[in-house]
N, C-alpha and C positions, 0 to 999 in steps of 0.2 A: 611206458607205452600205454595209451588209453585204448581200452577195448570198446569200440563204438557199437559192437553188436550186443553187448550184455548190459542190461540195466538191473541193478540190485534193488530189492525192496527191503527197506529198513522199517521194522515195527518196534514200537516203544512200550514194553510192558513195565509195570511199576511194582510187581510182586512176583514171588516164586511161582505162585499158582498161574499167573498170566504167562510166565516164561514157558511153562509146559504147553500152554495153548499155542504160543507162537512157534515153538518147536514142531508141534503136530501139524501146524499150518504150513510149515516149510518156508518161512521167510528167510531171506539171505543173511540179514544182519539183525541181531537182537540188540536193541538200544535201551539201556536201563536209565529211566528218569523218574522223577517224582513230581507229577503234575500239580500237586498241591502247592509246590514252591515256585511255580511259574512255567512258562513255555518250555524252557530247558532246565527245569528244576532238578537239582542234584539229589540223588538217592544216597543211602547210607553205605559206607564201605563194606560192611559185613554182608549186606544184600548182594552187592556186586561180586564180592569174592565167592559167595555161595553159588551164584549163577555160573561163574566160571568153572566151579567144581562139578556142577551137574550137567552142563551142556557138553556135547562132543567137542573135541579139540579143533575139528575142522570148521565148526560154526564160529563166525566172526562175532565178537562182542564189542559193543560200543557203550559209552556212558557219558552223561552230560556233567559238565562242571557247574552249570547254573547260568542264569541270566546275569552276567558278571558286572559288578560296578567297576569304575575306573580305579582299581586298586591292584596294580601289577604284582606287588609282593605277595599279597594274599592269594591272588590267582595262581601264581607260580607254585606256592606251597600246596595249594589244593590240587594242582595238576600233578605234582610229584606224588602226592598221596594216592591219587587215582591211578597213576601209572603202576603202582604196587599192587593193584587189584586184578591184574591179568587181562586188561582190556587190549583190544586191537586198535580202537579209535577213541580219541578224547575230543568231545565237542564243547567248544567254548563259545558261549553267547556274548557277543560284543554289544552289550546294552549301555553300559556306563559311559564309555568314551564318546565324546561329541565331535571329535575331529579325526581325520585319517591318520595324522601323526600319532595321536594318543592310542588309536586302535592298533596301529603297527607295533608300538612300544609294548602294549599289553600282550599281544600275541607273541612277540619275540621272547618275552620272559617265560611264557608258557612253553614255547618251543625249547628254550634253553633248559628248563627244569626237566622236561620229559626226555629230550634227546640225550642229555648227559646220562640218564638212567637206562633208557632203552630206545635206541634210534629206530627200531622197527615199528613203534607205535605211531599211528597216523594222527596228525593234528588237524582238526576241523575248525576252521574259522567261520563261525555262524553269525550272519547278520540277520536283519529283520526287514521284511518287505514293507512293514508298516512303521518304519523308523520315524517317519514324519510326525506320527502321533505322539511321540515322546521326545523328539529332538535328537534322535540318534543319528548315527552315520548312514549316509545314503546307501541303500542296498546295492547299487550298481558299482560301488567302490570296493565291495568285499573281495572280488577276485584280485584287485591290486593289493589290498591289505594282506590277503593270504599269501600272495607271491612274495611280497617284500618282507614277510615275517617267517619265510621258509615253511609255512604250513603246507599240508598235502591236499586239502580239500576246501573249496569255497562253497558255503552253504547258505541258503535262505530259509527262514521260517517266519512265523508271525509271532509277535510278542504278546499282543492283547487278544485273548481268546474270548471273543464276544459274538461269534457266529460268522464274522468276516474271515475270508480266506485269501490265499496267495493271489488268486486272479482278481480280487477286488482292489489290489494295490499296484500290480504290475501286469502289463499286457503281454501277450504271446511274444510280440516283437522284443520287448524289454527282457523277458526271461530268456529268449534265444540269445540275445546279446550277452547276458550274464554267463550263460553256459559256454558260448563261443570264446568269450574273453578268458574264462578259467582254462579252457582247453588250450588257448594260445600260449598260456604260461606253463603248460605241461601239468596243470592241476586237474583233479577230478572236480566235478560239479554235482552238488546235491540240492534237491528242491523239496521243501516241505511247507507246512502252513495250513492246518485245518483242511487237508486234502480229502476230498470225497471220492467215492468210487467212480462217479462220472467225470472226475478230473483226470483220471489216470491216462486215458487215451490221448487227450491234448498234451499232457506232460510228456508222454512217450515220444510224441512227434518232435519235441524240443531236444530230445536226446541227452538228458542228464545222465550221469553215471549211477546216481542213487536217487530214489524217491523215498521220502520218509513220511510216516504217518502213525497215528495212534487212534484217533476218534473213529475213523472209518472201519477199524477192526473191532470196535467195542459194541456192546449191546446198545441199541438205540442211538448209535453214533455219538455217545456221550463220553468224552475223554476223562471226565472227573468221576462220575458215578457209575458209568458202565464198565463191565469187565470185558477184556479181550476174549474172543471166542475163536477157536481154531477153524471153524467152518468159514468164518468171515475172512480170516487171514488167507486161507486156501483159495478162496474166490478171488481175492485181490492179487495174490501171486499168479494165478492163472491168467488174469487179464494182462499183467505185465509180461509174462513169458510168451503168451500167444500173440502179443502185439509187437514184441521187440524184433 
């Protein structure tokens, strides 16, 4: 059952130091990534395991598999490795596949590898709002891909971090369609993509289940060079909670 009243804020630290800042800021989901390796760049397993050790058990932990090429075997092995790190969510970036069929096959192998180990881990099928820029799968197909691969969450992000963001590629109407389609399949919907503070209220009106960000929580809004600060996280959390 999807809780339409609660929107979770997911914040993506890249280091243990930043994890403590996110904890202090009281984000709902801690999402470990490595921005130097891409939009959904994967971090190291020892970092992810350490985070699981230091955060309270009730705090949900997510981690990224990477902006994946169309290599289902490699992706499934990586997913199994990540499943052993104590995460609640595994985010897979569907970057390499060029067709819906290939994307479904990729995600099915990830699901199989993870579900055989721990069926409680949620699989996030993450597409890209700017897929046209690199010949990727249409973002509006991601809910179908998630549903047909038994994933739990359909997500959108942006692949190329050059200052353009989610709203530069998809309209409010298209994003609403994305969320409603995900919900029609019984999936959760997550939206990210260089989200700024001023984007939160329009996003909240669309009613995704999760809003994901990093740059907006960093010094100078710089996802690569800036550090996440708890005061910024707290401010963003307050906007989401007060508007929901």
